[in-house]
TORMI-167955 format. One record per residue (C-alpha): residue in one letter; residue number from 1; z, y, x. Coordinates in Angstrom, 3 decimals, padded with zeros to 6 digits, always signed. Last residue first. Layout:
A,NUM,Z,Y,X $
...
This chain:
I,574,+026.439,+015.755,+002.432 $
Q,573,+024.912,+015.246,-000.947 $
V,572,+023.725,+011.643,-001.450 $
T,571,+021.104,+010.630,-004.225 $
L,570,+020.079,+007.288,-004.708 $
S,569,+017.313,+005.888,-006.875 $
N,568,+016.187,+002.372,-007.398 $
F,567,+012.318,+001.937,-008.818 $
G,566,+010.235,+000.403,-011.306 $
T,565,+012.360,+000.386,-014.711 $
C,564,+015.055,+002.590,-013.624 $
Q,563,+018.190,+002.132,-011.522 $
R,562,+020.849,+004.536,-010.677 $
Y,561,+022.933,+005.762,-007.694 $
L,560,+024.952,+008.853,-007.450 $
Y,559,+026.681,+010.279,-004.272 $
S,558,+028.942,+013.558,-003.870 $
K,557,+030.293,+015.380,-000.864 $
A,556,+029.291,+012.342,+001.455 $
M,555,+030.885,+011.867,+004.806 $
K,554,+033.810,+009.383,+003.650 $
K,553,+031.500,+007.527,+001.100 $
I,552,+028.795,+007.006,+003.503 $
L,551,+031.117,+005.578,+006.311 $
T,550,+033.015,+002.966,+003.666 $
V,549,+029.520,+001.929,+002.553 $
G,548,+028.617,+001.389,+006.162 $
V,547,+031.449,-000.876,+006.790 $
E,546,+030.900,-002.704,+003.550 $
D,545,+027.322,-003.418,+004.584 $
I,544,+028.730,-005.034,+008.070 $
D,543,+030.878,-007.358,+006.318 $
F,542,+032.995,-008.783,+009.114 $
D,541,+035.196,-011.811,+008.313 $
T,540,+033.494,-012.405,+005.354 $
K,539,+033.826,-010.767,+001.992 $
N,538,+031.626,-011.903,-000.790 $
N,537,+034.039,-010.944,-003.930 $
E,536,+034.294,-007.358,-002.184 $
R,535,+030.500,-006.383,-002.616 $
H,534,+031.203,-002.774,-002.345 $
A,533,+028.207,-000.571,-004.033 $
L,532,+026.934,+001.928,-002.232 $
P,531,+023.602,+000.275,-001.419 $
D,530,+022.881,-000.040,-005.161 $
F,529,+020.207,-002.945,-005.672 $
A,528,+017.942,-003.523,-008.794 $
T,527,+014.437,-005.214,-007.224 $
A,526,+012.716,-003.237,-004.626 $
N,525,+010.322,+000.120,-005.253 $
D,524,+012.704,+002.221,-003.069 $
L,523,+013.748,+006.106,-003.324 $
V,522,+016.229,+007.777,-001.414 $
H,521,+017.273,+011.441,-001.908 $
L,520,+019.274,+013.004,+000.655 $
A,519,+020.782,+016.420,-000.065 $
F,518,+021.735,+018.608,+002.696 $
D,517,+024.323,+021.367,+002.345 $
G,516,+024.121,+024.830,+004.009 $
D,515,+024.423,+026.740,+000.290 $
P,514,+020.549,+027.252,+000.631 $
L,513,+019.908,+023.434,+000.435 $
A,512,+018.143,+021.968,+003.017 $
L,511,+016.513,+019.120,+001.302 $
L,510,+015.841,+015.429,+002.663 $
T,509,+013.394,+013.097,+000.778 $
I,508,+013.419,+009.381,+001.966 $
R,507,+010.874,+007.158,+000.680 $
I,506,+011.427,+003.294,+000.973 $
K,505,+008.512,+000.965,+000.471 $
G,504,+008.179,-002.940,-000.589 $
D,503,+004.388,-003.921,-000.260 $
P,502,+005.822,-007.349,-001.669 $
T,501,+009.391,-007.115,-002.217 $
R,500,+011.688,-009.667,-000.566 $
G,499,+012.193,-007.770,+002.664 $
L,498,+013.232,-004.877,+000.586 $
V,497,+016.336,-006.373,-000.911 $
N,496,+019.349,-007.015,+001.313 $
R,495,+018.617,-006.221,+004.766 $
V,494,+015.761,-003.330,+004.129 $
I,493,+018.017,-001.884,+001.637 $
S,492,+021.301,-002.118,+003.753 $
A,491,+019.518,-000.633,+006.937 $
V,490,+017.979,+002.238,+004.780 $
V,489,+021.154,+003.298,+003.744 $
E,488,+022.747,+002.730,+006.835 $
E,487,+020.594,+004.702,+009.001 $
I,486,+020.033,+007.708,+006.297 $
V,485,+024.029,+008.069,+006.284 $
L,484,+024.063,+008.235,+009.950 $
T,483,+021.239,+010.418,+010.340 $
V,482,+022.852,+013.047,+008.032 $
A,481,+026.402,+012.548,+009.334 $
Y,480,+025.227,+013.409,+012.939 $
T,479,+023.449,+016.626,+011.572 $
Q,478,+026.696,+017.484,+010.082 $
K,477,+028.606,+016.826,+013.184 $
P,476,+026.363,+018.716,+015.326 $
A,475,+026.328,+022.090,+012.891 $
A,474,+023.218,+022.255,+010.567 $
D,473,+021.063,+025.132,+011.734 $
W,472,+018.058,+024.290,+009.620 $
H,471,+015.854,+023.489,+012.574 $
E,470,+019.089,+021.369,+013.543 $
C,469,+018.792,+019.642,+010.596 $
F,468,+014.993,+018.898,+010.574 $
A,467,+014.894,+017.624,+014.319 $
E,466,+017.388,+015.165,+012.918 $
C,465,+015.530,+014.012,+010.265 $
G,464,+012.396,+013.431,+012.296 $
D,463,+014.217,+011.773,+015.145 $
L,462,+015.803,+009.576,+012.416 $
L,461,+012.390,+008.971,+010.801 $
S,460,+010.810,+007.842,+013.994 $
S,459,+013.661,+005.389,+014.529 $
L,458,+013.457,+003.991,+011.293 $
E,457,+009.399,+003.824,+011.727 $
A,456,+009.826,+001.842,+014.676 $
N,455,+012.636,-000.680,+013.554 $
K,454,+010.058,-001.368,+010.404 $
G,453,+011.649,-000.887,+006.968 $
S,452,+008.593,+000.062,+005.071 $
L,451,+008.259,+003.575,+005.380 $
T,450,+007.727,+006.902,+003.644 $
A,449,+008.751,+010.224,+004.787 $
R,448,+009.700,+013.543,+003.347 $
Y,447,+011.370,+016.668,+004.891 $
I,446,+011.866,+019.484,+002.284 $
R,445,+013.271,+022.968,+003.388 $
N,444,+009.345,+024.438,+004.164 $
E,443,+008.538,+023.735,+000.882 $
D,442,+010.667,+026.891,-000.475 $
F,441,+011.864,+025.799,-003.964 $
P,440,+009.657,+027.766,-006.486 $
V,439,+010.562,+031.077,-008.063 $
C,438,+009.942,+030.834,-011.481 $
K,437,+007.910,+033.551,-013.705 $
K,436,+004.713,+032.368,-012.800 $
E,435,+005.430,+029.078,-014.408 $
A,434,+006.439,+030.471,-017.729 $
A,433,+003.081,+031.996,-018.092 $
R,432,+001.191,+029.156,-017.459 $
C,431,+003.470,+027.163,-019.908 $
Y,430,+003.013,+029.776,-022.395 $
L,429,-000.818,+029.835,-022.197 $
L,428,-000.702,+025.951,-022.248 $
F,427,+001.539,+025.880,-025.441 $
L,426,-000.974,+028.299,-027.099 $
I,425,-004.210,+026.472,-026.474 $
L,424,-002.360,+023.095,-027.490 $
S,423,-000.752,+024.739,-030.382 $
V,422,-004.366,+025.895,-031.591 $
I,421,-005.905,+022.601,-030.817 $
E,420,-003.567,+020.622,-032.481 $
A,419,-003.533,+022.612,-035.457 $
A,418,-007.193,+022.231,-035.949 $
P,417,-006.889,+018.418,-035.458 $
F,416,-004.564,+018.270,-038.612 $
A,415,-005.926,+021.167,-040.789 $
F,414,-009.412,+019.256,-040.555 $
W,413,-007.846,+017.201,-043.616 $
I,412,-007.626,+019.802,-045.900 $
W,411,-011.073,+020.653,-046.060 $
E,410,-011.948,+017.861,-048.553 $
P,409,-009.934,+019.634,-051.210 $
A,408,-011.748,+022.868,-050.803 $
F,407,-011.215,+025.938,-049.035 $
A,406,-007.350,+027.003,-049.593 $
S,405,-006.249,+023.749,-048.517 $
F,404,-007.639,+024.795,-044.973 $
L,403,-005.336,+027.921,-044.633 $
L,402,-001.973,+026.157,-046.097 $
V,401,-002.473,+022.950,-043.852 $
S,400,-003.097,+025.286,-040.765 $
P,399,-000.563,+027.540,-041.478 $
V,398,+002.013,+024.562,-041.647 $
A,397,+000.737,+022.748,-038.346 $
A,396,+000.716,+025.948,-035.932 $
L,395,+004.237,+027.298,-036.502 $
F,394,+005.424,+023.586,-037.475 $
S,393,+004.998,+020.343,-035.559 $
R,392,+002.790,+021.151,-032.992 $
L,391,+003.923,+025.373,-032.197 $
L,390,+007.616,+024.069,-032.317 $
V,389,+007.573,+021.027,-030.181 $
G,388,+005.542,+023.000,-027.607 $
V,387,+008.202,+025.870,-027.685 $
F,386,+011.169,+023.531,-027.375 $
A,385,+009.196,+021.567,-024.110 $
S,384,+008.947,+025.235,-022.650 $
Q,383,+012.296,+026.441,-023.345 $
A,382,+013.953,+022.908,-021.680 $
A,381,+012.042,+023.149,-018.281 $
E,380,+014.402,+020.284,-017.642 $
V,379,+011.698,+018.278,-015.611 $
S,378,+011.634,+015.747,-018.149 $
Q,377,+011.549,+017.780,-021.176 $
C,376,+008.427,+019.569,-019.337 $
Y,375,+006.915,+016.616,-018.996 $
R,374,+007.779,+015.371,-022.760 $
S,373,+005.851,+018.519,-023.993 $
M,372,+002.843,+018.035,-021.708 $
A,371,+002.367,+014.417,-022.523 $
L,370,+002.623,+015.050,-026.196 $
N,369,+000.361,+018.112,-026.329 $
V,368,-002.068,+016.575,-023.874 $
A,367,-002.599,+013.290,-026.097 $
I,366,-002.916,+015.149,-029.292 $
C,365,-005.607,+017.700,-027.840 $
A,364,-007.663,+014.653,-026.621 $
F,363,-006.962,+012.710,-030.031 $
G,362,-008.218,+015.787,-032.141 $
A,361,-011.457,+013.842,-033.560 $
C,360,-009.101,+010.770,-034.631 $
Y,359,-007.613,+013.077,-037.575 $
V,358,-011.483,+013.617,-038.809 $
R,357,-011.909,+009.915,-038.661 $
I,356,-008.933,+009.051,-040.660 $
A,355,-009.456,+011.414,-043.236 $
Y,354,-013.047,+010.292,-043.810 $
S,353,-011.764,+006.772,-044.186 $
A,352,-008.966,+007.778,-046.245 $
T,351,-011.352,+009.517,-048.772 $
P,350,-013.962,+006.519,-048.436 $
L,349,-010.939,+004.308,-049.750 $
L,348,-009.635,+006.764,-052.405 $
S,347,-012.291,+005.568,-054.561 $
G,346,-011.599,+002.304,-055.057 $
S,345,-009.091,+000.525,-052.872 $
L,344,-006.047,+001.633,-050.630 $
G,343,-003.535,-000.901,-049.660 $
F,342,-002.532,-000.286,-046.272 $
V,341,-005.029,-003.001,-044.882 $
A,340,-007.579,-001.065,-046.712 $
A,339,-007.166,+002.131,-044.876 $
A,338,-007.410,+000.380,-041.528 $
P,337,-010.459,-001.541,-042.975 $
A,336,-012.289,+001.615,-043.767 $
A,335,-011.578,+003.441,-040.439 $
F,334,-013.124,+000.706,-038.151 $
V,333,-014.992,+002.594,-035.752 $
A,332,-012.658,+005.655,-036.168 $
L,331,-009.540,+003.549,-035.833 $
I,330,-011.095,+001.889,-032.770 $
A,329,-012.199,+005.255,-031.201 $
A,328,-008.794,+006.724,-031.678 $
A,327,-006.956,+003.991,-030.008 $
I,326,-009.494,+003.619,-027.060 $
G,325,-009.222,+007.602,-026.851 $
S,324,-005.330,+007.852,-027.134 $
L,323,-005.213,+005.111,-024.267 $
I,322,-007.234,+006.948,-021.856 $
L,321,-005.768,+010.507,-022.743 $
A,320,-002.277,+009.408,-022.536 $
W,319,-003.263,+007.818,-019.249 $
C,318,-004.889,+011.046,-017.873 $
V,317,-001.736,+012.991,-019.243 $
S,316,+000.694,+010.813,-017.707 $
L,315,-000.799,+010.332,-014.346 $
R,314,-001.590,+014.395,-014.077 $
R,313,+002.472,+015.125,-014.606 $
V,312,+003.037,+012.257,-012.372 $
H,311,+001.117,+013.914,-009.412 $
R,310,+002.321,+017.631,-010.689 $
C,309,+005.896,+016.418,-010.207 $
D,308,+005.069,+014.608,-007.004 $
Q,307,+003.746,+017.875,-005.484 $
A,306,+006.285,+020.236,-006.827 $
S,305,+009.165,+018.057,-005.047 $
R,304,+012.338,+019.862,-005.656 $
E,303,+014.102,+016.628,-005.348 $
G,302,+015.948,+016.868,-008.840 $
A,301,+012.084,+017.259,-010.153 $
F,300,+011.182,+014.312,-008.285 $
T,299,+013.730,+012.439,-010.253 $
S,298,+013.291,+013.839,-013.690 $
A,297,+009.196,+013.230,-013.202 $
L,296,+009.851,+009.565,-011.984 $
P,295,+012.319,+008.853,-015.075 $
Q,294,+009.775,+010.588,-017.613 $
A,293,+006.447,+009.269,-016.455 $
A,292,+006.932,+005.669,-018.274 $
E,291,+008.143,+007.577,-021.439 $
A,290,+005.309,+010.058,-021.434 $
T,289,+002.653,+006.991,-021.552 $
G,288,+004.794,+005.474,-024.202 $
E,287,+004.451,+008.946,-026.241 $
C,286,+000.920,+008.886,-025.853 $
L,285,+000.714,+005.510,-027.000 $
Y,284,+003.008,+006.121,-029.918 $
V,283,+001.055,+009.174,-031.230 $
I,282,-002.427,+007.167,-031.116 $
F,281,-001.147,+004.316,-032.713 $
F,280,+001.096,+005.942,-035.080 $
S,279,-001.981,+008.178,-036.449 $
A,278,-002.557,+004.964,-039.120 $
N,277,+000.645,+006.029,-040.283 $
Y,276,-000.009,+009.530,-040.993 $
V,275,-003.254,+008.640,-042.063 $
V,274,-002.197,+006.169,-044.592 $
D,273,+000.443,+008.477,-045.559 $
F,272,-001.950,+011.174,-046.373 $
V,271,-004.469,+008.620,-048.326 $
A,270,-001.133,+008.431,-050.371 $
V,269,-000.417,+011.976,-051.070 $
Y,268,-003.975,+012.338,-052.067 $
G,267,-003.843,+009.614,-054.641 $
E,266,-000.447,+011.235,-055.878 $
G,265,-002.217,+014.070,-057.208 $
G,264,-005.650,+015.595,-055.544 $
L,263,-005.196,+019.397,-054.494 $
T,262,-001.736,+020.181,-055.856 $
L,261,-000.037,+016.758,-054.743 $
M,260,-001.599,+016.776,-051.655 $
T,259,+000.026,+020.697,-050.794 $
R,258,+003.253,+019.233,-052.013 $
N,257,+003.101,+016.578,-049.529 $
V,256,+001.985,+018.521,-046.671 $
V,255,+004.714,+021.543,-047.268 $
L,254,+007.597,+018.855,-047.301 $
L,253,+006.201,+016.981,-044.357 $
F,252,+006.035,+019.909,-042.408 $
I,251,+009.607,+020.825,-043.296 $
L,250,+010.868,+017.390,-042.442 $
K,249,+008.398,+017.541,-039.332 $
F,248,+010.380,+020.704,-038.183 $
L,247,+013.752,+019.041,-038.612 $
D,246,+012.421,+016.031,-036.839 $
Q,245,+011.740,+018.499,-033.707 $
V,244,+015.354,+019.615,-033.774 $
A,243,+016.634,+016.288,-032.846 $
T,242,+015.746,+017.440,-029.228 $
A,241,+017.670,+020.758,-029.114 $
F,240,+019.992,+018.870,-031.733 $
G,239,+020.997,+016.576,-028.667 $
I,238,+023.444,+018.775,-026.809 $
R,237,+024.659,+020.557,-030.320 $
F,236,+025.772,+017.208,-031.581 $
C,235,+027.410,+016.348,-028.059 $
S,234,+029.598,+019.770,-028.721 $
L,233,+030.353,+018.630,-032.361 $
A,232,+031.590,+015.292,-031.456 $
Q,231,+033.898,+017.379,-028.688 $
Q,230,+035.182,+019.220,-031.647 $
F,229,+035.812,+016.266,-033.791 $
D,228,+038.240,+014.966,-031.332 $
T,227,+039.273,+011.418,-032.971 $
K,226,+042.764,+010.051,-032.241 $
A,225,+042.800,+007.058,-030.106 $
R,224,+042.048,+003.644,-031.689 $
T,223,+039.997,+002.351,-029.266 $
V,222,+036.289,+000.833,-029.292 $
A,221,+035.159,+000.221,-025.635 $
L,220,+031.853,+001.136,-023.768 $
V,219,+032.455,+000.897,-020.034 $
N,218,+030.958,-002.436,-019.109 $
R,217,+031.554,-005.029,-021.653 $
K,216,+032.752,-008.844,-021.941 $
K,215,+036.157,-008.918,-023.942 $
G,214,+034.229,-008.021,-027.142 $
I,213,+034.694,-004.823,-029.198 $
I,212,+031.716,-002.871,-027.570 $
A,211,+029.510,-005.666,-025.989 $
P,210,+030.175,-007.816,-029.090 $
L,209,+028.906,-004.846,-031.422 $
Y,208,+025.693,-004.434,-030.404 $
C,207,+024.112,-007.436,-032.092 $
L,206,+025.711,-006.509,-035.317 $
V,205,+024.335,-003.085,-035.168 $
A,204,+020.641,-004.708,-034.833 $
V,203,+021.499,-006.627,-037.844 $
A,202,+022.400,-003.969,-039.708 $
S,201,+019.599,-001.845,-038.713 $
G,200,+017.253,-004.726,-040.074 $
L,199,+019.561,-004.806,-043.314 $
V,198,+018.707,-001.109,-044.002 $
T,197,+014.999,-001.200,-043.710 $
S,196,+014.697,-004.548,-045.654 $
V,195,+016.768,-002.893,-048.548 $
A,194,+014.297,+000.113,-048.617 $
A,193,+011.274,-002.297,-048.413 $
G,192,+012.635,-004.460,-051.520 $
A,191,+013.451,-001.301,-053.346 $
T,190,+010.148,-000.215,-052.732 $
G,189,+008.416,-002.991,-054.675 $
F,188,+010.870,-005.929,-055.382 $
D,187,+007.545,-008.154,-055.849 $
F,186,+009.422,-011.021,-055.158 $
V,185,+006.826,-012.673,-052.543 $
L,184,+005.096,-009.206,-051.109 $
V,183,+007.978,-007.140,-051.526 $
L,182,+011.260,-009.050,-050.857 $
L,181,+009.570,-011.678,-048.463 $
I,180,+007.319,-009.344,-046.659 $
N,179,+009.638,-006.768,-046.275 $
L,178,+012.188,-009.127,-045.209 $
S,177,+010.367,-010.414,-042.497 $
L,176,+009.331,-006.725,-040.823 $
D,175,+012.900,-005.566,-041.302 $
T,174,+014.487,-008.644,-039.600 $
I,173,+011.844,-008.577,-036.775 $
N,172,+012.515,-005.025,-036.667 $
G,171,+016.314,-005.419,-036.008 $
L,170,+015.819,-008.443,-033.586 $
I,169,+013.653,-006.531,-031.295 $
F,168,+015.734,-003.341,-031.430 $
G,167,+018.929,-005.555,-030.927 $
R,166,+017.593,-007.217,-027.956 $
A,165,+016.532,-004.001,-026.333 $
A,164,+019.763,-002.601,-026.628 $
L,163,+021.262,-005.839,-025.152 $
V,162,+018.881,-005.949,-022.271 $
E,161,+019.474,-001.850,-021.633 $
N,160,+023.082,-002.583,-020.586 $
N,159,+023.711,-000.266,-017.954 $
D,158,+025.951,+001.938,-020.016 $
N,157,+023.217,+004.465,-020.401 $
R,156,+021.312,+002.250,-022.430 $
L,155,+024.111,+001.001,-024.446 $
F,154,+025.012,+004.384,-025.198 $
N,153,+021.497,+005.121,-026.867 $
S,152,+021.702,+001.801,-028.610 $
F,151,+024.977,+002.200,-030.308 $
V,150,+023.861,+006.147,-031.609 $
I,149,+020.508,+004.490,-033.027 $
N,148,+021.956,+001.658,-034.931 $
L,147,+024.831,+003.966,-036.117 $
I,146,+022.435,+006.122,-037.732 $
L,145,+020.933,+003.589,-039.657 $
L,144,+024.085,+001.949,-040.647 $
P,143,+025.616,+004.979,-041.908 $
A,142,+022.162,+006.064,-043.830 $
G,141,+021.970,+002.709,-045.578 $
L,140,+023.214,+004.681,-048.905 $
S,139,+020.307,+007.230,-048.239 $
I,138,+017.643,+004.386,-048.001 $
I,137,+018.820,+002.743,-051.210 $
R,136,+018.876,+006.076,-053.088 $
M,135,+015.446,+007.314,-051.594 $
Y,134,+013.750,+004.174,-052.200 $
T,133,+014.514,+003.725,-055.942 $
E,132,+014.120,+007.222,-056.567 $
C,131,+010.840,+007.482,-055.357 $
A,130,+009.392,+004.398,-057.169 $
R,129,+011.032,+005.615,-060.160 $
Y,128,+009.270,+008.956,-059.664 $
L,127,+005.873,+007.518,-058.803 $
P,126,+006.078,+005.327,-062.029 $
T,125,+006.549,+008.030,-064.088 $
G,124,+009.952,+008.379,-066.182 $
A,123,+011.018,+011.940,-064.692 $
D,122,+008.226,+014.022,-063.337 $
A,121,+009.359,+015.982,-060.377 $
A,120,+008.790,+013.947,-057.602 $
G,119,+007.818,+016.689,-055.256 $
L,118,+010.537,+016.226,-052.782 $
V,117,+012.394,+019.149,-053.825 $
A,116,+012.559,+017.587,-057.351 $
L,115,+013.612,+014.452,-055.823 $
V,114,+016.518,+016.270,-054.356 $
Q,113,+017.272,+017.806,-057.370 $
P,112,+017.473,+014.644,-059.264 $
A,111,+019.505,+012.772,-056.378 $
F,110,+022.234,+015.238,-056.351 $
L,109,+025.086,+012.575,-056.437 $
N,108,+022.850,+010.137,-054.502 $
V,107,+021.915,+012.605,-051.913 $
T,106,+025.293,+013.848,-051.390 $
L,105,+027.082,+010.427,-051.240 $
A,104,+024.759,+009.205,-048.369 $
F,103,+024.740,+012.005,-046.483 $
V,102,+028.548,+011.927,-046.440 $
L,101,+028.696,+008.630,-045.542 $
G,100,+026.121,+009.058,-042.607 $
S,99,+028.210,+012.056,-041.238 $
L,98,+031.232,+009.990,-041.166 $
L,97,+029.339,+007.275,-039.335 $
A,96,+028.068,+009.642,-036.708 $
A,95,+031.577,+011.345,-036.269 $
K,94,+033.127,+007.916,-035.733 $
W,93,+030.229,+007.123,-033.213 $
V,92,+030.555,+010.456,-031.418 $
C,91,+034.247,+010.666,-031.048 $
N,90,+034.521,+006.960,-029.541 $
F,89,+031.621,+007.513,-027.109 $
C,88,+033.578,+010.647,-025.951 $
Q,87,+037.044,+008.988,-025.320 $
V,86,+035.059,+006.101,-023.627 $
A,85,+033.290,+008.747,-021.383 $
G,84,+036.586,+010.539,-020.761 $
K,83,+038.437,+007.337,-019.722 $
K,82,+035.420,+006.696,-017.401 $
D,81,+035.464,+009.955,-015.308 $
G,80,+033.812,+009.028,-012.359 $
I,79,+031.915,+012.404,-012.188 $
G,78,+028.480,+010.503,-013.107 $
L,77,+030.590,+008.557,-015.699 $
L,76,+031.137,+011.719,-017.580 $
G,75,+027.494,+012.947,-017.227 $
S,74,+026.567,+009.792,-018.481 $
F,73,+028.624,+009.919,-021.745 $
R,72,+027.576,+013.704,-022.165 $
I,71,+023.703,+012.735,-022.124 $
S,70,+024.504,+009.431,-024.302 $
G,69,+026.487,+011.809,-026.591 $
G,68,+023.732,+014.420,-027.193 $
I,67,+020.928,+011.490,-027.134 $
G,66,+022.646,+009.402,-030.085 $
F,65,+024.749,+012.224,-031.964 $
A,64,+021.823,+014.563,-032.245 $
N,63,+018.973,+011.618,-031.991 $
M,62,+020.739,+010.004,-035.328 $
L,61,+021.589,+013.286,-037.310 $
V,60,+018.134,+014.616,-037.260 $
N,59,+016.689,+011.158,-037.670 $
M,58,+018.702,+011.112,-040.919 $
L,57,+016.556,+014.396,-042.023 $
M,56,+013.562,+012.902,-040.970 $
Y,55,+014.267,+009.749,-043.425 $
I,54,+014.918,+012.122,-046.260 $
P,53,+011.652,+013.866,-045.266 $
L,52,+009.867,+010.807,-045.340 $
C,51,+010.502,+010.008,-049.234 $
L,50,+007.093,+011.824,-050.461 $
S,49,+005.244,+009.592,-048.342 $
I,48,+006.852,+006.479,-049.407 $
A,47,+006.435,+007.545,-052.857 $
A,46,+003.012,+007.894,-052.364 $
L,45,+002.110,+004.864,-050.700 $
G,44,+003.991,+002.896,-053.554 $
T,43,+001.748,+004.927,-055.926 $
E,42,-001.142,+004.394,-054.049 $
G,41,-001.076,+000.761,-053.993 $
M,40,+001.828,-001.309,-055.136 $
R,39,+001.644,-004.468,-053.128 $
R,38,-000.459,-003.751,-050.412 $
G,37,+000.948,-000.206,-049.918 $
V,36,+004.568,-001.581,-050.322 $
V,35,+003.659,-004.128,-047.230 $
L,34,+001.941,-001.696,-044.929 $
A,33,+004.115,+001.520,-045.861 $
D,32,+007.408,-000.278,-045.052 $
A,31,+005.979,-001.761,-041.833 $
M,30,+004.678,+001.540,-040.557 $
D,29,+007.601,+002.671,-038.894 $
S,28,+008.306,-000.833,-037.237 $
L,27,+004.707,-001.288,-036.014 $
A,26,+005.165,+002.124,-034.120 $
F,25,+008.432,+001.227,-032.627 $
G,24,+006.818,-001.782,-031.424 $
L,23,+003.956,+000.113,-030.155 $
S,22,+006.492,+002.479,-027.937 $
S,21,+007.999,-000.610,-026.339 $
M,20,+004.508,-002.184,-025.331 $
V,19,+003.448,+001.331,-023.921 $
S,18,+006.694,+001.668,-022.082 $
P,17,+006.667,-001.853,-020.847 $
I,16,+003.157,-001.476,-019.588 $
L,15,+003.745,+001.842,-017.738 $
M,14,+006.873,+001.322,-015.948 $
K,13,+004.977,-000.436,-013.153 $
Y,12,+002.129,+001.543,-013.347 $
F,11,+004.673,+004.849,-012.520 $
M,10,+006.132,+003.175,-009.509 $
R,9,+002.747,+002.509,-008.039 $
P,8,+001.485,+005.416,-008.906 $
V,7,+004.141,+007.293,-006.796 $
F,6,+003.939,+005.192,-003.848 $
D,5,+000.080,+005.206,-003.623 $
D,4,-000.134,+008.419,-001.137 $
K,3,+001.531,+006.235,+001.644 $
K,2,-001.049,+003.434,+001.210 $
M,1,+000.168,-000.198,-000.103 $
């Protein structure tokens, strides 16, 4: 492997798992529409579409508590505050459960008013009854749906990705299986779809519980300590910056559904639901690509490596375009069969085919929008990421729908690619303006090297690091500490895992910080391995790794190891 191939090699290692996981999410989100549409036709599809804002409102709670809580949890673990991390988890899941119960109670008490807001105002019609049934059951299951996402996020941040994935898979299998059984076999309609969704989340939660309340666990644990709802609210605020996009989607869906009802009744609402669900194949492929790029972009941003960040961004955008282009081409060619799969027939089938093809025309803008928004989030350009979401989900989308609906009913479908084009142009202009205001890190303060672990390479690396430290006026003691830490870390990685990894590489980035400290970032593409972990259970008379670990921890101001799919990352500040 060439030196320049280090970044793409790690990206490609993560790409396939991320894309497959995202396709799993797509199929999960489409399950209700697919099954209900085949049994109930346009009425069932319209009911699912009209109730989507309810699900989006639950998503706000799920993501705000789940993402915000897990971020705070990881931060506390990063500083070694295990007790605080456990307390954070207990505060968040209890507050999330309470919010789910309040949500369920509120929606069911004010069901007629909520249905009127959603657009199902004519009581007694088949559409109203289908909407009411689906909404009541889904809202009653809100506590389970919210806990599912909250537990999953915390488990991933507690180094338990396998269990989180297992719960997700089993939950989705349960959801899809029960959908087929209750809707297609027993003909329970939207009630069967809603029950399947809730029970799928219940199965996932049951999978997670042993790791939380059982004897075998990492950090997560249920305690009886008094709940600090102020802390839970603080976590909610952290996650709300990400969850707010679901709030924008909620408003957008309300506007679209009402517009569709005005233009073509429940038939147009059903067609929109088909287009919305079919779009998941494009959107989730882009999301999967962005997920693969996220840990790399975050890592390189921490290393102040603008060149590598641009490389990751380029890979993310290119593959989002490639994969979404393939999906869009397939959907455009097979638009009619795709619409038929969802249960549409008769005069609505040509309309749905036409709408799908029009939507697919904007795939390139969708790909770049999603890839760039997630990239901005990954490098902690929070304001730019927020602007991207705001433009795409609301500021460009809603006016486009209102504008195109004023011309002719068939023009409404052009609103979606038009919104993507407008939002992309404005977003890129904003990003360019924001970049000009940023003061870049001095590239002269960065030393980089990639090696395979050969003695000659290590010797050359140490000489280069020593010269770099001296150039930035490091004291002899500090220079010695930096070179010793690098030598011990690299030697431990080579000795324990790198030799067993085909094309194994270690990448070293050394930063001369303005405050006089040096930050060392070590990346390798070997199997999971923390070079700073003691192996006390395997002690011999002389453990060279343990000696090295002890030296590093005494010399370092701070250190943090994390493992991502595709690479190991170690940060040491000296």
